[in-house]
C-alpha positions in Angstrom: 103.1 190.4 138.3 102.0 187.2 136.6 101.7 184.2 139.0 103.1 180.9 137.8 101.4 177.6 138.4 103.4 176.6 141.4 103.6 172.8 141.9 102.3 171.9 138.5 105.5 170.3 137.2 105.7 168.1 140.3 102.1 167.0 139.7 103.0 166.2 136.1 105.9 164.2 137.4 103.7 162.2 139.8 100.9 161.6 137.3 101.0 158.7 134.9 103.2 159.0 131.8 101.7 160.0 128.5 98.9 162.3 129.7 97.3 165.2 127.9 96.6 168.3 129.9 93.8 170.5 128.6 93.5 173.1 131.4 95.7 176.2 131.4 99.1 176.2 133.2 101.4 179.2 133.5 105.1 178.5 133.0 108.2 180.6 132.3 111.0 179.8 129.9 114.1 179.8 132.0 116.9 178.6 129.6 118.1 179.6 126.2 116.0 178.1 123.4 117.8 175.6 121.2 116.7 174.1 117.9 116.2 170.3 117.7 118.6 168.8 115.2 117.6 166.6 112.3 114.0 167.8 112.1 112.2 168.3 108.8 110.4 171.3 110.3 111.5 173.7 112.9 111.2 172.6 116.5 112.8 173.9 119.7 113.6 172.7 123.2 114.1 174.7 126.4 113.6 174.4 130.2 110.3 175.8 131.7 109.6 176.6 135.3 106.5 176.8 137.5 108.5 178.9 140.0 109.5 175.8 142.0 110.6 173.1 139.6 111.9 172.9 136.1 111.2 170.5 133.2 112.3 170.0 129.6 109.8 171.4 127.1 109.5 171.1 123.4 108.0 173.8 121.1 106.9 172.1 117.9 106.5 173.4 114.3 103.3 175.3 114.6 104.6 177.5 117.5 108.2 177.7 116.2 107.6 180.8 114.2 107.2 182.7 117.5 110.7 181.4 118.5 112.2 182.3 115.2 111.1 185.9 115.4 112.0 186.1 119.1 108.4 186.5 120.3 109.2 183.6 122.6 112.6 184.0 124.2 114.3 183.3 127.6 112.1 184.6 130.5 108.9 184.6 128.4 105.9 183.7 130.4 103.5 181.2 128.6 99.9 180.3 129.3 99.9 176.7 128.0 96.3 175.8 127.0 97.1 172.3 125.9 100.2 170.1 126.3 101.1 166.4 126.5 103.4 165.1 129.2 105.6 162.0 129.0 108.5 160.5 131.0 111.6 158.8 129.9 113.0 156.3 132.4 116.7 156.6 133.2 118.7 154.0 135.0 119.8 155.1 138.5 118.1 158.5 138.2 114.7 160.1 138.3 112.7 159.8 135.1 113.2 162.7 132.6 110.0 164.7 132.2 109.0 166.0 128.7 106.3 168.7 128.1 105.2 169.0 124.5 103.5 172.4 124.1 100.6 172.1 121.7 98.8 175.4 122.2 100.0 178.4 124.1 99.5 182.2 124.6 102.2 184.7 125.4 101.6 186.7 128.6 104.8 188.7 128.4 108.5 188.7 128.8 110.3 189.8 132.0 114.0 190.6 132.7 114.8 187.7 135.0 113.8 184.3 136.3 110.8 184.1 138.7 111.5 182.2 141.9 114.3 179.7 142.4 113.2 176.6 140.5 115.2 173.4 140.8 115.3 170.2 138.7 113.3 167.2 139.7 115.1 164.8 142.1 114.6 161.3 143.3 112.8 162.7 146.4 110.1 163.9 144.0 109.4 160.3 142.9 107.5 159.7 146.1 103.8 159.2 145.2 104.5 158.9 141.5 102.3 156.5 139.6 105.0 155.3 137.2 104.5 151.7 138.3 100.7 151.7 138.2 99.1 150.4 135.0 97.8 153.4 133.1 94.5 151.8 132.5 93.8 151.8 136.2 94.5 155.5 136.7 91.5 157.7 136.4 93.1 161.1 137.0 96.2 162.7 138.4 98.4 160.7 140.9 96.5 159.8 144.0 99.4 160.9 146.2 98.9 164.6 146.6 101.8 167.0 146.4 102.6 169.0 149.6 102.5 172.1 147.5 99.1 173.8 147.4 97.2 173.6 144.1 96.4 176.7 142.1 92.8 177.8 141.8 92.4 175.9 138.6 92.6 172.1 138.4 94.4 170.8 135.3 92.3 168.3 133.3 94.1 165.1 132.5 93.1 162.8 129.6 94.4 159.3 130.0 96.1 157.7 127.0 95.0 154.3 125.8 95.8 151.2 127.8 98.6 149.3 126.1 99.6 145.7 126.2 102.8 145.1 128.1 105.8 144.1 126.0 106.0 140.3 125.6 108.5 138.9 128.1 111.0 136.3 127.0 112.0 133.4 129.1 115.4 135.0 129.4 114.0 137.8 131.5 113.0 141.4 130.6 111.8 142.5 127.2 112.5 140.3 124.2 116.2 140.0 123.3 117.5 140.9 119.9 117.6 137.1 119.1 113.8 136.9 119.9 113.2 140.0 117.7 114.9 138.3 114.8 112.6 135.3 115.5 109.7 137.7 115.3 110.7 138.6 111.7 109.8 135.1 110.5 106.6 134.8 112.6 103.3 135.7 111.0 103.1 138.9 113.0 101.7 141.0 110.1 100.0 138.5 107.9 96.8 136.5 108.2 94.8 134.4 105.9 95.6 135.0 102.3 98.1 137.8 103.0 95.5 140.0 104.8 95.9 141.6 108.1 95.0 139.6 111.2 91.5 140.5 112.6 91.5 142.1 116.0 89.8 139.8 118.6 88.8 140.5 122.1 87.7 143.8 123.7 88.4 146.9 121.6 91.5 148.7 122.8 91.5 152.3 124.0 92.4 154.4 121.0 94.4 157.6 120.7 93.2 160.4 118.3 95.5 161.0 115.3 95.5 164.7 116.1 97.3 164.1 119.4 100.2 162.0 118.0 103.6 163.4 118.6 107.2 162.2 118.7 107.4 162.3 122.5 104.7 159.7 123.2 105.4 156.2 122.0 102.6 154.2 123.7 99.4 154.6 121.7 97.0 152.7 119.4 95.0 154.5 116.6 91.9 153.3 114.8 92.1 154.6 111.3 90.9 154.1 107.8 93.3 153.9 104.9 92.1 156.5 102.4 95.1 156.5 100.0 97.8 154.0 99.2 100.8 154.6 96.9 102.5 152.0 94.7 105.8 150.6 95.8 108.6 153.0 94.7 112.3 152.4 94.5 115.3 154.7 95.0 119.0 154.2 94.1 121.4 156.8 95.4 125.2 156.7 95.8 124.7 156.4 99.6 121.6 154.2 99.8 119.0 152.2 97.9 115.7 150.7 98.8 111.9 150.7 98.4 109.0 152.4 100.1 105.3 152.9 100.0 102.9 155.2 101.9 99.4 155.3 103.1 97.1 158.1 104.4 95.3 157.2 107.7 92.1 159.0 108.8 90.0 159.1 111.9 87.5 161.6 113.2 90.2 163.9 114.6 92.5 164.2 111.6 94.8 162.6 109.0 98.4 161.5 109.0 100.7 159.9 106.5 102.5 156.7 107.2 105.5 155.3 105.2 107.1 151.9 105.1 110.7 151.3 104.0 112.6 148.5 102.4 112.5 145.5 104.9 108.9 145.9 105.9 107.5 146.7 102.4 106.8 143.1 101.5 105.2 142.4 104.9 102.9 145.4 105.1 102.0 146.3 101.5 99.5 143.4 101.1 98.0 144.0 104.5 96.9 147.6 104.1 94.0 148.0 101.7 92.4 151.3 100.7 89.0 151.8 102.4 89.5 149.4 105.3 89.9 150.3 109.0 92.8 149.1 111.2 94.2 149.2 114.7 97.8 150.4 114.4 100.4 150.7 117.2 104.1 150.8 117.8 105.1 153.0 114.9 107.6 155.9 115.0 106.2 159.5 115.0 108.5 161.9 113.2 108.4 165.5 111.9 106.7 165.4 108.5 108.6 166.1 105.3 105.9 168.2 103.7 107.3 167.9 100.2 106.3 164.2 100.3 102.9 164.6 101.9 99.4 165.7 100.9 97.9 166.0 104.4 98.0 168.9 106.8 99.8 167.3 109.7 103.2 168.4 111.1 104.0 164.7 111.9 104.1 161.5 110.0 104.4 157.8 110.9 107.2 155.3 110.0 106.3 151.6 110.2 109.1 149.3 111.4 109.6 145.8 112.7 107.6 146.5 115.9 104.6 148.0 114.2 101.4 146.1 114.8 98.5 146.1 112.2 95.2 144.5 112.9 92.0 144.7 110.9 89.0 146.3 112.7 85.7 144.9 111.7 83.7 147.7 113.2 84.1 150.4 110.5 80.9 152.5 110.7 82.2 155.3 112.9 85.4 156.1 110.9 85.1 158.7 108.1 85.4 157.5 104.5 87.3 160.6 103.2 88.3 164.0 104.5 88.6 167.2 102.5 89.3 170.7 103.6 88.0 172.5 100.5 89.0 176.1 100.1 87.6 178.6 97.5 90.0 179.5 94.7 89.6 183.2 95.6 91.2 182.6 98.9 94.5 181.2 97.5 96.3 184.5 98.0 96.0 183.9 101.8 98.1 180.7 101.5 101.9 180.5 101.6 103.9 179.1 98.7 104.1 175.3 98.9 101.2 174.9 101.4 98.9 172.0 100.8 95.2 172.6 100.0 92.2 170.7 98.8 90.0 172.3 96.0 86.6 171.3 94.5 86.3 172.8 91.0 85.0 172.5 87.5 87.4 171.8 84.7 87.2 174.7 82.3 90.0 173.7 79.9 92.7 171.1 79.5 95.9 171.8 77.6 98.1 169.3 75.7 100.9 167.3 77.2 104.3 169.1 77.0 107.8 168.1 77.9 109.9 170.5 80.0 113.4 170.5 81.4 114.0 170.9 85.2 116.2 173.9 85.9 117.9 172.2 88.8 119.1 168.9 87.4 118.1 169.0 83.6 115.6 166.2 84.0 112.9 165.8 81.4 109.4 166.1 82.8 105.9 165.6 81.4 103.4 168.3 82.2 99.8 169.2 81.4 98.2 172.5 82.4 94.5 172.7 83.3 92.2 175.7 83.9 89.9 175.2 86.8 87.1 177.5 88.2 84.7 177.5 91.2 81.8 179.4 92.7 84.2 182.1 94.1 84.4 183.6 90.6 88.2 182.8 90.1 90.0 180.7 87.6 93.4 179.2 88.4 96.0 177.3 86.4 96.7 173.8 87.7 99.5 171.6 86.6 99.6 167.8 86.4 102.9 165.9 86.1 104.2 162.5 84.8 101.8 159.7 84.5 98.9 161.8 85.8 99.5 164.3 83.0 99.8 161.6 80.3 96.8 159.6 81.2 94.5 162.5 82.0 91.3 162.2 80.0 88.6 164.1 82.0 86.1 165.9 79.7 85.8 169.7 80.3 83.0 171.0 82.5 83.3 167.9 84.8 83.6 168.4 88.6 86.9 167.4 90.0 88.1 167.1 93.7 91.8 167.6 94.2 93.4 166.6 97.4 96.9 167.7 98.4 97.4 170.4 95.7 100.5 172.6 96.3 100.2 176.3 96.1 102.6 178.2 93.7 103.1 181.9 93.2 104.5 182.1 89.7 102.8 185.1 88.1 100.2 185.3 90.8 98.7 182.0 92.2 98.9 178.6 90.7 98.3 175.0 91.8 100.2 171.8 91.2 99.3 168.2 91.9 102.4 166.3 93.3 102.9 162.6 93.1 101.4 162.2 96.6 98.3 164.1 95.7 95.0 162.6 94.5 92.2 163.5 92.1 88.6 162.3 92.1 86.2 163.0 89.1 82.6 163.7 89.9 82.8 162.7 93.6 79.5 161.6 95.1 79.5 164.3 97.9 76.9 167.1 98.6 79.5 169.8 97.8 80.1 168.4 94.3 76.4 168.1 93.5 75.9 171.8 94.6 78.8 172.9 92.4 77.5 171.0 89.5 74.1 172.7 89.9 75.7 176.2 90.2 77.8 175.7 87.1 74.9 174.5 84.9 72.8 177.5 86.1 75.3 180.3 86.2 79.0 179.4 86.0 79.0 178.2 82.4 78.2 181.8 81.2 80.5 183.7 83.7 83.7 185.6 83.1 86.2 184.6 85.8 88.9 186.6 87.5 92.5 185.5 87.4 95.4 186.0 89.8 97.7 186.7 86.9 98.4 190.5 86.7 97.8 192.4 83.5 101.3 193.7 83.2 103.2 190.5 84.2 104.5 190.5 87.8 106.3 188.7 90.4 104.9 186.5 93.1 106.1 186.9 96.7 108.3 184.1 97.7 107.0 182.4 100.7 104.3 185.0 101.0 100.7 185.4 100.0 100.1 187.3 96.8 97.7 187.1 94.0 97.6 189.3 91.0 96.1 192.7 90.7 93.7 191.4 88.1 91.4 193.6 86.1 91.5 197.4 86.1 88.2 197.4 88.0 89.5 195.0 90.6 92.7 197.0 91.0 90.9 200.3 91.5 88.4 198.7 94.0 91.3 197.7 96.3 93.6 200.7 95.7 94.6 202.5 98.9 96.7 205.6 99.5 99.4 205.6 102.3 97.1 207.8 104.4 94.2 205.3 104.0 96.4 202.4 105.1 97.0 204.1 108.4 93.6 205.7 108.9 91.7 202.4 108.2 94.0 200.3 110.4 94.6 197.9 107.6 96.4 194.8 108.9 95.1 195.2 112.5 92.7 192.3 112.3 93.5 188.7 113.3 93.7 187.6 109.6 95.9 189.1 106.9 94.4 191.8 104.7 95.2 192.4 101.0 95.2 195.7 99.1 96.9 197.6 96.3 99.3 200.5 96.4 100.7 202.9 93.8 103.9 204.6 94.9 107.5 205.5 94.3 110.5 203.7 95.9 112.3 206.2 98.1 114.9 204.0 99.8 116.1 200.3 99.9 117.8 198.9 102.9 121.0 197.4 101.6 122.2 195.6 104.7 121.1 191.9 105.0 119.7 192.1 101.5 119.5 188.3 101.0 119.9 185.0 102.8 121.7 181.8 101.8 119.0 179.2 100.9 118.9 175.6 99.9 119.4 175.0 96.1 117.2 171.9 96.3 114.0 171.7 94.3 111.0 173.0 96.2 113.1 174.0 99.1 114.0 177.6 100.2 115.1 176.9 103.7 118.1 178.8 105.1 121.4 176.9 105.0 124.4 177.2 107.3 128.0 176.9 106.4 130.2 174.2 107.9 133.5 176.0 108.3 135.5 172.7 108.5 134.3 171.4 105.1 133.2 174.6 103.4 129.8 172.9 102.6 126.4 174.5 103.2 124.0 172.3 105.1 120.2 172.1 104.8 118.6 170.5 107.8 115.2 170.1 106.0 116.6 168.2 103.0 119.4 166.6 105.1 121.9 167.5 102.3 125.1 169.5 102.0 125.8 171.8 99.0 129.0 173.4 97.7 127.3 176.8 97.5 124.0 178.3 98.6 121.3 179.9 96.4 120.9 183.4 97.7 117.3 184.7 97.9 116.1 188.3 98.5 114.4 189.4 101.7 114.6 193.1 102.3 112.7 196.2 103.2 112.1 199.3 101.2 110.3 202.6 101.6 107.5 203.6 99.3 105.9 207.1 99.1 102.9 208.7 97.5 101.5 212.1 97.8 99.8 211.3 101.2 102.6 209.6 103.1 105.1 206.7 103.2 105.3 203.1 104.4 108.0 200.4 104.8 107.3 197.3 102.8 109.0 193.9 102.9 109.6 191.8 99.8 110.9 188.4 98.9 112.9 186.9 96.1 110.8 187.3 92.9 109.7 190.8 93.8 113.3 191.7 94.7 114.5 190.5 91.3 112.0 192.8 89.6 113.0 195.8 91.6 116.8 195.3 91.4 116.9 193.8 87.9 119.4 191.1 88.9 119.3 187.9 91.0 120.3 187.8 94.6 123.3 185.6 93.8 124.6 188.4 91.4 123.9 191.1 94.0 125.8 189.3 96.8 128.7 188.7 94.4 128.7 192.4 93.4 128.7 193.4 97.1 131.7 191.2 97.7 133.9 192.4 94.8 132.7 196.0 94.2 130.9 197.9 96.9 130.6 201.0 94.7 128.8 199.1 92.0 126.6 197.4 94.6 125.6 200.8 96.0 124.9 202.1 92.5 122.5 199.2 91.8 120.5 200.1 94.9 120.4 203.8 93.8 119.3 202.8 90.3 116.3 201.0 91.8 115.0 204.0 93.7 112.7 206.8 92.5 110.8 204.4 90.3 107.0 204.2 90.4 105.2 200.8 90.6 101.9 199.2 91.4 102.1 196.9 94.4 99.9 194.0 95.6 100.3 194.0 99.4 99.6 191.9 102.4 99.2 193.5 105.8 99.4 191.4 109.0 99.6 192.3 112.7 102.6 190.9 114.6 103.3 191.1 118.3 106.8 191.3 119.8 107.6 192.1 123.5 103.9 193.0 124.0 104.2 195.6 121.2 101.9 195.1 118.2 102.9 196.4 114.8 101.6 195.9 111.3 104.0 194.3 108.8 103.3 195.0 105.1 104.7 192.7 102.4 104.8 193.4 98.7 103.7 190.1 97.2 103.5 191.3 93.6 104.9 194.3 91.7 103.8 195.7 88.4 105.1 198.5 86.2 102.9 201.5 85.6 100.8 201.4 82.5 100.6 205.2 82.0 97.8 205.0 79.4 95.6 203.0 81.8 96.7 205.2 84.7 95.7 208.3 82.8 92.3 206.8 82.1 91.9 205.9 85.8 92.7 209.4 86.9 90.2 210.8 84.3 87.5 208.5 85.8 88.4 209.7 89.3 88.0 213.3 88.2 84.7 212.6 86.6 83.4 211.0 89.8 83.7 214.4 91.6 81.3 216.1 89.1 
């Protein structure tokens, strides 16, 4: 039986607040897991136990998928490899302990709670270091718990020392009156509207990669790598202004946004390329549709935010790219953010299109880009970027924050928060330039767009089948899929299938999704108002937009397999939208069943993704159809002829 890390929660409680633990601890989930409300991305809370005591724990976005598919449930045992621990003071009661799980492994799920854990009490406060200045603590609390330690010793990292809140002469922290006085003091501005220069000893700094909503005492030292213009919004419920900056240190990147009242104060202080000490900002779950950095959190600057110019700038990176080859785009989910370094192969003319959701007129320009991976991809520019684009073809371009699309295969789009640099002075760009001059200019590039026109998998990785040669090279039979253990690796594997649909599961054919642009999150119905609520967009809708997600059985002459598909593939297979299918199911069950029957016993070519998933310690391979193509029987006859000739 797995042994829990007895006494560890007590030691967390008696250690200083805002610590980071980097040595493994074994805890058990002992309560139902609940979603955190009003979060832009999925996050969950629960109680965890070390067998003796319990604490509140938060499971953030990157681990939430395991909660959603019930890999992590009540009584699951977790080996936590990294977590951060903070405490919230409560008047007249013991401080509330928060454990933010940042990296964890699943050891298994049992049928009941291990031991008889209890909540922390005031008696557990004895020996706690809550009153000791953090800067004076070198490790865990000096007072040792009476409970014996496990064989391992958790490693604690101390957070930066912070200045104590300024005390007012009225006692305690500053009153609301003194806060209002602060608004007219030159807290943010220095000479000539620039940020004040930090003087004195450098403060202890917190890495950007470890910021989270459950720690509020930190200082970061970061470079502003991108700054937007001031933008305005005017809605029936609110109006205001905002601007954003991207902040970079050697651990990662984060986006920070300033709203309305602080815009005039902070906009002149933050200059692109300069390094600042920043503290006392709010850390929130990121709204990825407005961000071009890969971070699940973002900062919001408010009245309490402190910005100081750092004169020592040498050790902070200038820019950060995570370039990916174009050929690997099929491994990325729809709407994921990527950076690409490419050569501009062609640039189309500016065109005006109409948005399907709100009939807005939008300006668009399509580019064709290529790279050393041998693929070409269609990339879209919008608005001012599209109108002012004048880069000559065959120049090297670095795109940061491109969004992945799956229309007809794989595409890219530069959102307003993205950026573009022409001929960047970096080694990768010089190497790409040399390759293109020597080889690339004369190459024929593969495309993700399929020859017969197909459908991209919604929310899944796809890519087109491509050329006939490329399709044949990756074609597998059902027997080969099993014999070669396709999908058993740690990373997804992609291949092609040709088969006949034998059966479609008609129960739970679709889910109600958000009708908002660039959002396909599930919505829930408020029975009191009849509205459908999207927690990601924080909006309610009169009706949902149903999207397909269902399984179907495909057979060939060697065997059969269950495939899962998403919206665009489902529309190709059934010939109608999910909204139409759900309405048909509601008003005419017979016609609904006939639609499913009409879709069976048809032969297609499928682009598939196979990935291993573990549930209750049982691993299985899930195969998703990310693209579907009708059979070109002339081409298929030629393929079979070549196959017969190969046996001679």
